[in-house]
N, CA and C atoms as a LAMMPS dump frame, in Angstrom:
ITEM: TIMESTEP
0
ITEM: NUMBER OF ATOMS
480
ITEM: BOX BOUNDS ff ff ff
-5.0000000000000000e+02 5.0000000000000000e+02
-5.0000000000000000e+02 5.0000000000000000e+02
-5.0000000000000000e+02 5.0000000000000000e+02
ITEM: ATOMS id mol type element x y z
1 1 1 N 312.883 88.904 379.438
2 1 2 C 312.358 88.228 380.502
3 1 3 C 311.064 87.656 380.2
4 2 1 N 310.173 88.11 379.268
5 2 2 C 308.533 87.397 378.887
6 2 3 C 308.803 85.92 378.298
7 3 1 N 310.307 85.633 377.629
8 3 2 C 310.139 84.189 377.203
9 3 3 C 310.598 83.434 378.674
10 4 1 N 311.297 83.778 379.421
11 4 2 C 311.087 83.156 380.409
12 4 3 C 309.886 82.542 381.302
13 5 1 N 309.085 83.522 381.395
14 5 2 C 307.249 83.37 381.619
15 5 3 C 306.999 82.292 380.461
16 6 1 N 306.966 82.887 379.304
17 6 2 C 306.175 81.911 378.399
18 6 3 C 307.34 80.184 378.261
19 7 1 N 308.003 80.548 378.759
20 7 2 C 308.938 78.758 378.808
21 7 3 C 308.608 77.76 380.246
22 8 1 N 307.864 79.201 381.121
23 8 2 C 307.958 78.329 382.287
24 8 3 C 306.33 78.258 382.225
25 9 1 N 305.664 79.027 381.787
26 9 2 C 304.213 78.71 381.43
27 9 3 C 304.238 77.406 380.979
28 10 1 N 304.861 76.969 379.831
29 10 2 C 304.73 75.172 379.055
30 10 3 C 304.793 74.016 379.797
31 11 1 N 306.095 74.714 380.579
32 11 2 C 306.761 73.291 381.639
33 11 3 C 305.261 72.932 382.437
34 12 1 N 304.847 74.296 383.142
35 12 2 C 303.597 74.097 384.292
36 12 3 C 302.502 73.773 383.105
37 13 1 N 302.065 73.799 382.043
38 13 2 C 300.942 73.557 381.825
39 13 3 C 301.008 71.84 381.074
40 14 1 N 302.509 71.56 381.005
41 14 2 C 302.754 70.13 380.304
42 14 3 C 302.82 69.492 382.124
43 15 1 N 303.266 69.918 383.081
44 15 2 C 303.268 69.297 383.596
45 15 3 C 302.101 68.935 384.74
46 16 1 N 301.289 70.063 384.415
47 16 2 C 299.704 69.56 385.177
48 16 3 C 299.009 68.761 384.155
49 17 1 N 299.011 68.586 382.717
50 17 2 C 298.718 67.828 381.725
51 17 3 C 299.061 66.527 382.188
52 18 1 N 300.18 65.543 382.697
53 18 2 C 300.995 64.75 382.691
54 18 3 C 300.378 64.443 384.162
55 19 1 N 300.07 65.164 385.001
56 19 2 C 299.681 65.107 386.819
57 19 3 C 298.137 64.562 386.323
58 20 1 N 297.264 65.194 385.371
59 20 2 C 295.951 64.72 385.492
60 20 3 C 295.45 63.522 384.578
61 21 1 N 296.77 63.379 383.476
62 21 2 C 296.447 62.161 382.563
63 21 3 C 296.848 60.739 383.847
64 22 1 N 297.966 60.887 384.595
65 22 2 C 298.132 59.807 385.201
66 22 3 C 297.507 59.664 386.6
67 23 1 N 296.531 60.496 386.904
68 23 2 C 295.417 60.597 387.942
69 23 3 C 294.184 59.829 387.324
70 24 1 N 294.145 60.162 385.91
71 24 2 C 292.583 59.533 385.155
72 24 3 C 293.119 58.179 384.767
73 25 1 N 294.34 57.619 385.19
74 25 2 C 294.85 56.327 384.252
75 25 3 C 295.311 55.599 383.474
76 26 1 N 295.876 56.983 382.243
77 26 2 C 296.2 56.805 381.422
78 26 3 C 297.749 55.943 381.075
79 27 1 N 298.537 56.15 382.086
80 27 2 C 299.468 55.773 382.383
81 27 3 C 299.625 54.182 382.852
82 28 1 N 298.793 54.122 383.491
83 28 2 C 298.395 52.622 383.843
84 28 3 C 298.094 51.94 383.236
85 29 1 N 297.194 52.429 382.658
86 29 2 C 296.428 51.122 381.389
87 29 3 C 297.658 51.099 379.916
88 30 1 N 298.321 52.02 379.849
89 30 2 C 299.294 52.181 378.674
90 30 3 C 300.878 51.1 379.426
91 31 1 N 301.206 51.381 380.478
92 31 2 C 301.86 50.108 381.083
93 31 3 C 301.066 48.959 381.347
94 32 1 N 300.27 48.765 381.359
95 32 2 C 299.678 47.577 382.193
96 32 3 C 299.449 46.745 380.032
97 33 1 N 299.115 47.436 379.22
98 33 2 C 299.472 46.9 377.585
99 33 3 C 300.536 47.169 377.307
100 34 1 N 301.075 47.781 377.426
101 34 2 C 302.897 47.592 376.503
102 34 3 C 303.707 47.154 377.278
103 35 1 N 303.589 46.772 378.314
104 35 2 C 304.987 46.577 379.57
105 35 3 C 305.563 45.054 378.409
106 36 1 N 304.79 44.072 377.667
107 36 2 C 305.772 43.356 376.791
108 36 3 C 307.233 43.991 376.177
109 37 1 N 306.843 45.023 375.873
110 37 2 C 307.903 46.13 374.979
111 37 3 C 309.381 46.368 376.136
112 38 1 N 309.156 46.393 377.223
113 38 2 C 310.189 46.012 377.547
114 38 3 C 311.192 44.695 377.526
115 39 1 N 310.65 43.939 377.475
116 39 2 C 311.201 42.41 377.203
117 39 3 C 311.235 42.561 375.455
118 40 1 N 310.551 43.087 374.959
119 40 2 C 310.938 43.293 373.743
120 40 3 C 312.039 43.743 373.145
121 41 1 N 312.594 45.065 373.781
122 41 2 C 313.239 45.98 373.274
123 41 3 C 314.715 45.016 373.458
124 42 1 N 315.113 44.943 374.689
125 42 2 C 316.471 43.926 375.086
126 42 3 C 316.95 42.976 373.896
127 43 1 N 315.715 42.185 373.851
128 43 2 C 315.745 41.417 372.667
129 43 3 C 315.732 41.774 371.095
130 44 1 N 315.705 42.721 371.046
131 44 2 C 315.802 43.13 369.398
132 44 3 C 317.078 43.998 369.541
133 45 1 N 317.411 44.957 370.836
134 45 2 C 318.575 45.212 370.932
135 45 3 C 319.948 44.515 371.132
136 46 1 N 319.591 43.283 371.228
137 46 2 C 320.905 41.974 371.133
138 46 3 C 321.041 41.624 369.471
139 47 1 N 320.116 41.39 368.737
140 47 2 C 319.868 41.261 367.789
141 47 3 C 320.452 42.374 367.085
142 48 1 N 320.261 43.647 366.958
143 48 2 C 320.881 44.721 366.57
144 48 3 C 322.644 44.85 367.059
145 49 1 N 322.746 44.389 368.072
146 49 2 C 324.198 44.445 368.428
147 49 3 C 325.088 43.361 367.679
148 50 1 N 324.094 42.396 367.162
149 50 2 C 325.288 41.44 366.845
150 50 3 C 325.296 41.551 365.516
151 51 1 N 324.503 42.28 364.427
152 51 2 C 324.059 42.577 363.354
153 51 3 C 325.12 43.78 363.066
154 52 1 N 325.883 44.981 363.96
155 52 2 C 326.036 45.363 363.845
156 52 3 C 327.876 44.931 364.25
157 53 1 N 328.054 43.393 364.903
158 53 2 C 329.202 43.347 365.052
159 53 3 C 329.769 43.437 366.314
160 54 1 N 329.052 44.165 367.168
161 54 2 C 329.445 44.358 368.256
162 54 3 C 329.592 43.445 369.67
163 55 1 N 328.853 42.827 369.325
164 55 2 C 328.491 41.292 370.232
165 55 3 C 328.769 40.376 369.982
166 56 1 N 329.051 38.862 370.002
167 56 2 C 328.921 37.86 369.456
168 56 3 C 328.13 37.193 369.227
169 57 1 N 328.115 36.412 368.56
170 57 2 C 326.478 35.439 367.727
171 57 3 C 326.26 34.799 368.992
172 58 1 N 326.668 34.554 370.268
173 58 2 C 326.406 33.55 371.536
174 58 3 C 324.658 35.018 372.293
175 59 1 N 324.925 35.774 372.238
176 59 2 C 324.228 36.586 372.281
177 59 3 C 322.791 36.848 372.045
178 60 1 N 322.987 35.908 370.616
179 60 2 C 321.447 35.717 370.503
180 60 3 C 320.455 34.534 370.476
181 61 1 N 321.348 33.797 371.606
182 61 2 C 320.431 32.947 372.335
183 61 3 C 319.456 34.048 373.546
184 62 1 N 320.051 34.761 374.53
185 62 2 C 319.075 35.541 374.716
186 62 3 C 318.337 36.364 373.993
187 63 1 N 318.844 36.564 373.394
188 63 2 C 317.554 37.857 372.559
189 63 3 C 316.79 37.206 371.346
190 64 1 N 316.598 35.532 370.944
191 64 2 C 315.592 34.837 370.75
192 64 3 C 314.826 34.397 371.598
193 65 1 N 315.192 34.567 373.1
194 65 2 C 314.406 34.016 373.75
195 65 3 C 313.764 35.264 373.91
196 66 1 N 314.303 36.121 374.661
197 66 2 C 313.597 37.273 375.093
198 66 3 C 311.961 38.131 373.469
199 67 1 N 312.671 38.097 371.918
200 67 2 C 312.175 38.094 371.331
201 67 3 C 310.514 37.078 371.255
202 68 1 N 310.958 35.785 371.701
203 68 2 C 309.422 34.932 371.862
204 68 3 C 308.975 35.433 373.119
205 69 1 N 309.615 35.138 374.072
206 69 2 C 308.331 35.436 375.027
207 69 3 C 307.983 36.611 375.677
208 70 1 N 308.43 37.937 374.367
209 70 2 C 307.978 39.313 374.684
210 70 3 C 306.826 38.994 374.021
211 71 1 N 306.624 37.747 373.029
212 71 2 C 305.382 37.226 371.666
213 71 3 C 303.949 36.932 372.789
214 72 1 N 304.473 36.277 373.628
215 72 2 C 304.01 35.521 373.715
216 72 3 C 303.352 36.15 374.968
217 73 1 N 303.913 37.011 375.868
218 73 2 C 303.256 38.112 376.056
219 73 3 C 302.651 39.019 375.698
220 74 1 N 302.942 39.498 374.539
221 74 2 C 301.808 40.183 373.97
222 74 3 C 300.631 39.81 373.71
223 75 1 N 300.713 37.776 373.272
224 75 2 C 298.818 37.36 373.163
225 75 3 C 298.477 36.965 374.345
226 76 1 N 299.264 36.72 375.415
227 76 2 C 298.475 36.546 376.787
228 76 3 C 297.905 38.192 377.355
229 77 1 N 298.555 39.02 377.015
230 77 2 C 297.602 40.657 377.637
231 77 3 C 296.654 40.71 376.618
232 78 1 N 296.286 40.246 375.382
233 78 2 C 295.246 40.218 373.979
234 78 3 C 294.661 39.24 374.302
235 79 1 N 294.449 38.198 374.261
236 79 2 C 293.662 36.958 374.656
237 79 3 C 293.317 36.603 376.217
238 80 1 N 294.304 37.382 377.277
239 80 2 C 293.803 37.269 378.693
240 80 3 C 295.272 35.912 379.32
241 81 1 N 295.329 36.384 380.281
242 81 2 C 296.249 35.285 381.122
243 81 3 C 296.051 34.26 381.299
244 82 1 N 294.638 33.804 380.98
245 82 2 C 294.266 32.2 381.782
246 82 3 C 294.972 31.252 380.175
247 83 1 N 294.995 31.858 378.914
248 83 2 C 295.587 31.085 377.556
249 83 3 C 297.435 30.7 377.913
250 84 1 N 297.72 31.003 379.282
251 84 2 C 298.958 31.298 379.452
252 84 3 C 299.106 29.439 379.896
253 85 1 N 297.837 28.767 380.099
254 85 2 C 297.838 27.249 380.497
255 85 3 C 297.831 26.209 379.515
256 86 1 N 297.332 27.379 378.301
257 86 2 C 297.553 26.131 376.909
258 86 3 C 299.364 26.768 376.579
259 87 1 N 299.475 27.809 376.324
260 87 2 C 300.867 28.108 376.3
261 87 3 C 302.021 28.08 376.837
262 88 1 N 301.855 27.438 377.828
263 88 2 C 302.993 27.249 378.398
264 88 3 C 304.715 26.944 377.549
265 89 1 N 304.502 25.966 376.538
266 89 2 C 305.81 24.902 375.727
267 89 3 C 306.115 25.96 374.771
268 90 1 N 305.529 27.582 375.062
269 90 2 C 305.939 28.549 374.089
270 90 3 C 307.394 29.074 374.733
271 91 1 N 307.764 29.056 376.201
272 91 2 C 308.611 29.242 377.095
273 91 3 C 309.56 28.305 376.83
274 92 1 N 309.504 27.14 376.264
275 92 2 C 310.218 26.297 376.256
276 92 3 C 310.954 26.393 374.613
277 93 1 N 310.265 26.796 373.4
278 93 2 C 310.355 27.234 372.638
279 93 3 C 310.987 28.028 372.253
280 94 1 N 310.885 29.192 373.379
281 94 2 C 311.774 30.718 373.395
282 94 3 C 313.274 30.118 373.201
283 95 1 N 313.772 29.295 374.224
284 95 2 C 315.188 28.518 374.015
285 95 3 C 315.362 28.303 372.784
286 96 1 N 315.224 27.004 371.965
287 96 2 C 315.189 26.326 370.648
288 96 3 C 315.393 27.405 369.844
289 97 1 N 314.209 28.316 369.914
290 97 2 C 314.516 29.841 368.736
291 97 3 C 315.66 30.413 368.673
292 98 1 N 316.211 30.356 370.372
293 98 2 C 317.943 31.591 370.57
294 98 3 C 318.952 30.462 370.336
295 99 1 N 318.731 29.461 369.997
296 99 2 C 320.101 27.919 369.947
297 99 3 C 319.905 28.116 368.508
298 100 1 N 318.424 28.234 367.766
299 100 2 C 318.488 27.846 366.495
300 100 3 C 319.117 29.098 365.712
301 101 1 N 319.309 30.353 366.23
302 101 2 C 319.322 31.6 365.833
303 101 3 C 320.911 31.599 365.692
304 102 1 N 321.8 31.028 366.834
305 102 2 C 322.839 30.988 367.366
306 102 3 C 323.653 30.097 366.617
307 103 1 N 323.06 28.93 366.013
308 103 2 C 323.401 28.191 365.127
309 103 3 C 323.941 28.72 363.647
310 104 1 N 322.635 29.226 363.388
311 104 2 C 322.545 29.904 361.772
312 104 3 C 322.916 30.796 361.501
313 105 1 N 323.914 31.963 362.548
314 105 2 C 324.691 32.974 362.537
315 105 3 C 325.581 32.605 362.983
316 106 1 N 326.16 32.226 363.835
317 106 2 C 327.229 31.503 364.481
318 106 3 C 328.364 31.147 363.462
319 107 1 N 329.943 31.328 364.092
320 107 2 C 330.988 31.04 363.103
321 107 3 C 331.267 30.155 363.983
322 108 1 N 331.627 28.795 363.543
323 108 2 C 332.869 27.191 364.128
324 108 3 C 331.246 26.609 365.408
325 109 1 N 330.1 26.714 365.068
326 109 2 C 329.013 26.617 366.145
327 109 3 C 328.833 25.004 366.027
328 110 1 N 329.151 24.217 366.969
329 110 2 C 328.958 22.669 366.858
330 110 3 C 327.758 21.971 366.271
331 111 1 N 327.601 21.586 365.737
332 111 2 C 326.059 20.648 365.255
333 111 3 C 325.409 20.664 366.107
334 112 1 N 326.088 20.077 367.156
335 112 2 C 325.173 19.83 368.747
336 112 3 C 323.812 21.181 369.05
337 113 1 N 324.587 21.906 368.68
338 113 2 C 323.159 23.494 368.755
339 113 3 C 322.194 23.021 368.381
340 114 1 N 322.45 22.927 367.167
341 114 2 C 321.543 22.413 365.806
342 114 3 C 320.689 21.66 366.031
343 115 1 N 321.132 19.945 366.791
344 115 2 C 320.814 19.292 366.983
345 115 3 C 319.729 19.886 368.364
346 116 1 N 320.176 20.658 369.55
347 116 2 C 319.733 20.321 370.338
348 116 3 C 318.548 21.663 370.054
349 117 1 N 318.809 22.483 369.638
350 117 2 C 317.747 23.307 369.122
351 117 3 C 316.569 22.384 368.626
352 118 1 N 316.608 21.59 367.615
353 118 2 C 315.948 21.257 367.086
354 118 3 C 314.793 20.049 367.729
355 119 1 N 315.613 19.309 368.625
356 119 2 C 315.166 18.537 369.383
357 119 3 C 314.278 19.361 371.062
358 120 1 N 314.411 20.161 371.447
359 120 2 C 314.06 21.545 371.788
360 120 3 C 312.617 22.056 370.789
361 121 1 N 312.832 22.023 369.996
362 121 2 C 311.138 22.741 369.555
363 121 3 C 310.253 21.936 369.269
364 122 1 N 311.132 20.886 368.477
365 122 2 C 309.697 19.637 368.559
366 122 3 C 309.268 19.18 369.728
367 123 1 N 310.116 18.903 370.849
368 123 2 C 309.403 18.649 371.895
369 123 3 C 308.401 19.569 372.44
370 124 1 N 308.848 21.427 372.454
371 124 2 C 308.01 22.031 373.255
372 124 3 C 306.539 22.205 371.722
373 125 1 N 307.057 22.06 370.855
374 125 2 C 305.602 21.714 369.683
375 125 3 C 304.804 20.455 370.541
376 126 1 N 305.567 19.51 370.312
377 126 2 C 304.578 18.424 371.162
378 126 3 C 303.825 18.358 371.918
379 127 1 N 304.343 18.92 372.937
380 127 2 C 303.724 19.834 374.283
381 127 3 C 302.596 20.69 374.377
382 128 1 N 302.526 21.258 373.188
383 128 2 C 301.811 22.252 372.945
384 128 3 C 300.43 21.514 371.89
385 129 1 N 300.804 20.829 371.009
386 129 2 C 299.663 19.936 370.502
387 129 3 C 298.872 18.948 371.541
388 130 1 N 299.888 18.385 372.326
389 130 2 C 299.02 17.719 373.241
390 130 3 C 298.273 18.21 374.145
391 131 1 N 298.798 19.704 374.767
392 131 2 C 298.176 20.626 375.15
393 131 3 C 296.284 20.624 375.012
394 132 1 N 297.022 20.995 373.368
395 132 2 C 295.631 21.692 372.833
396 132 3 C 294.655 19.989 372.287
397 133 1 N 294.873 19.384 372.442
398 133 2 C 294.115 17.998 372.236
399 133 3 C 294.002 17.433 373.304
400 134 1 N 294.419 17.725 374.643
401 134 2 C 293.929 17.26 376.087
402 134 3 C 292.268 18.069 376.345
403 135 1 N 292.792 19.464 376.098
404 135 2 C 291.961 20.568 376.339
405 135 3 C 290.411 20.663 374.803
406 136 1 N 291.037 20.512 373.945
407 136 2 C 289.897 20.669 372.92
408 136 3 C 289.783 19.066 371.682
409 137 1 N 290.283 18.525 372.802
410 137 2 C 289.894 16.489 371.666
411 137 3 C 288.672 16.415 371.849
412 138 1 N 287.872 16.226 373.202
413 138 2 C 286.643 16.717 373.196
414 138 3 C 285.466 17.001 372.109
415 139 1 N 286.017 18.234 371.494
416 139 2 C 285.693 18.839 370.258
417 139 3 C 286.221 18.206 368.818
418 140 1 N 287.162 17.693 368.938
419 140 2 C 287.539 17.091 367.852
420 140 3 C 287.224 15.54 367.808
421 141 1 N 286.297 14.971 368.809
422 141 2 C 285.272 14.173 368.462
423 141 3 C 284.189 13.893 368.165
424 142 1 N 283.552 15.44 368.472
425 142 2 C 282.235 15.703 368.342
426 142 3 C 282.345 16.017 366.709
427 143 1 N 283.426 16.881 366.047
428 143 2 C 283.413 16.635 365.099
429 143 3 C 283.792 15.544 363.731
430 144 1 N 283.99 14.61 364.645
431 144 2 C 284.689 13.841 363.821
432 144 3 C 283.191 12.048 363.878
433 145 1 N 282.276 12.916 364.73
434 145 2 C 280.998 12.073 365.075
435 145 3 C 280.425 12.587 363.869
436 146 1 N 280.409 13.646 363.642
437 146 2 C 279.433 14.768 363.075
438 146 3 C 279.542 14.392 361.4
439 147 1 N 280.513 14.578 361.376
440 147 2 C 281.255 14.091 359.734
441 147 3 C 281.218 12.523 359.305
442 148 1 N 281.013 11.944 360.553
443 148 2 C 281.2 10.149 360.39
444 148 3 C 279.005 9.883 359.575
445 149 1 N 278.811 10.332 361.163
446 149 2 C 277.586 10.578 360.972
447 149 3 C 276.598 11.286 359.116
448 150 1 N 277.037 12.319 359.015
449 150 2 C 276.609 12.524 357.706
450 150 3 C 277.258 12.14 356.251
451 151 1 N 278.403 11.275 356.743
452 151 2 C 278.915 10.09 355.321
453 151 3 C 277.692 9.462 355.593
454 152 1 N 277.418 8.94 356.735
455 152 2 C 276.748 7.811 356.523
456 152 3 C 275.286 8.19 355.816
457 153 1 N 274.815 8.775 356.375
458 153 2 C 273.519 10.07 356.096
459 153 3 C 273.621 10.488 354.572
460 154 1 N 274.495 11.088 354.318
461 154 2 C 274.337 10.875 352.827
462 154 3 C 275.29 10.203 351.38
463 155 1 N 276.015 9.679 351.933
464 155 2 C 277.018 8.491 351.177
465 155 3 C 276.246 7.712 350.53
466 156 1 N 276.288 6.634 349.676
467 156 2 C 275.96 5.71 348.6
468 156 3 C 275.89 4.868 349.513
469 157 1 N 274.621 3.239 349.864
470 157 2 C 275.096 2.855 350.615
471 157 3 C 275.851 1.667 350.431
472 158 1 N 276.504 1.427 349.334
473 158 2 C 277.474 0.671 349.265
474 158 3 C 278.743 1.089 349.964
475 159 1 N 279.333 2.306 350.604
476 159 2 C 280.243 2.56 351.517
477 159 3 C 279.998 1.343 352.523
478 160 1 N 279.14 1.482 353.262
479 160 2 C 278.757 1.274 354.725
480 160 3 C 277.866 0.023 354.325
């Protein structure tokens, strides 16, 4: 009987600690920070199942997409969700990553899958560069003007 009281005491103590931590906000904080793991875990699980020879290679397409998306969500959690207005082409890149994995690890996969993944990947990188250039372009122009002015001031007069 005394061991039952001891076990019940431990259970009540743990329940009280969990309730207290919940009321303080520890679990909501952890959920707000680590929720992208709920997207990462299925993506990694699909990779593990494929490499364990349980599912076919086509499972790597959503697996690669989920991994890329979860990494994007982690970056947005850290940097702020405003950064998604610059990083949205990575959603398209997730499709390219999944198709590329399917092409690399699948057997008898048509070459059009590689071509599609390459085209989608290049398009997403071009979109990302255009967005960054559009938003940060004025800084590049300012840096180029500073470099040109410095070159003109400290360079030899024969150059210009």
